[in-house]
N, C-alpha and C positions, 0 to 999 in steps of 0.2 A: 464599544464596537467589538464585534466578534472577529476572531482571526483563526486561521488554520496554518499549521507549519508542519512540513514533512521532516521528520527526524531522521529517518533511514528508509531506504527503499531500493528495490531492484526490479528489473524487468528482463524477461527473456523473450526475444522476438521469435515467433514460430517459423518465419521464413516461408517462401513459396506459397503464400496465401493461407498458411496455417495460423491458428490462433495461438498467441503467446500466453505467458503467465506473469503475474505481478505479486509482489509482497512488499508491504510498506507499513511504517508506523507514523501516525499523524497525531499531533497535539492540537487541541481545540481550546481556545480561551474565549469564554462567553462574555456577554456584555456586563455581567456583574463580577467579573474576575475569576469565576470558577474555571478550573482546568479539567479536561477530560482527555483520555488517550484512546485512539482507535487503531485497529489493525485492518489493513486492506489486503486481501489475499484471494488468489484464484486466477481463473482465465481472464484475459484482458477484455474479452467481450462482455463479461458479466462478473466482475469482481465482487466478493462478499466484504461487508464491513461489519466488524464487531467491536463493541466497546470493551476495553480492558478494565479490570477491577480498579477501583479508586486507589487501592493500596499498592498498585504497580509502581515499582521503582523505575525511574527514567535512567536507563543504562544504555547509552548509545552504542557501546561496544557489543553488548549482548544483543541489541536490536539488529545490528549489522550482521552478526554471526547467524542469528535466526533467519534473517532474510536470505542469506546464502544457503543455509540448510533447507529452507522452503523451496528454493529455486533449483538447487542442484539436480534433483530427479528430472526436471524438465530439460536441463542441459544434457544430461546423460542420455535421455531418450532421443533427443535430436541428433547428437553426435553418433550414437550407436546405429542410426539409420543412414549415416554418411553425411549428415548435414554439419554445418559449422555455426556455432552460436556461442554466446557468452552472456554473463550477467552484466547488464548495463544499468545506468542510473535513469530512472523514469523522469519524465518532465514533472516537476513539482506541481505545476498548474493542473495537470491531468489528474494526478493522485488526489490533490486537494479537492478537485471538482467531484471526484467519486464520493468523498466524505460529505461534501457540501450537498450533493443530491440526496444522499442517505439521510442527513439531518433534516432536510426539507421534507422529504417524503414520510419519514418515521415520526418526526416530532414537530413539524411545521416551523422549524427554525430557518430563517433567511440570513444568509451571510453574503455580504457585498464583496 
């Protein structure tokens, strides 16, 4: 059975009808036990998914720092215009769903 697990993630809500941003790391375990890592990043209405190199070390602390670094410019942009926002934890189901759709469309892999 294939599984997806969000290892680290953050989301910045755009507020007032604006589009937010997301950054997350997701692990995929395939039916034969193979493991793969993905990064989800970009606007919440069209996040990009890219697979990380197989030799990537799983370092949760580094992943959390990189999520913060990815999203900090969005926080600064919103607050500089007088808005209030912060980096929050995205719903795991939503982030996993982004990777699930990517795997289905790109590779025909169905995950329950």
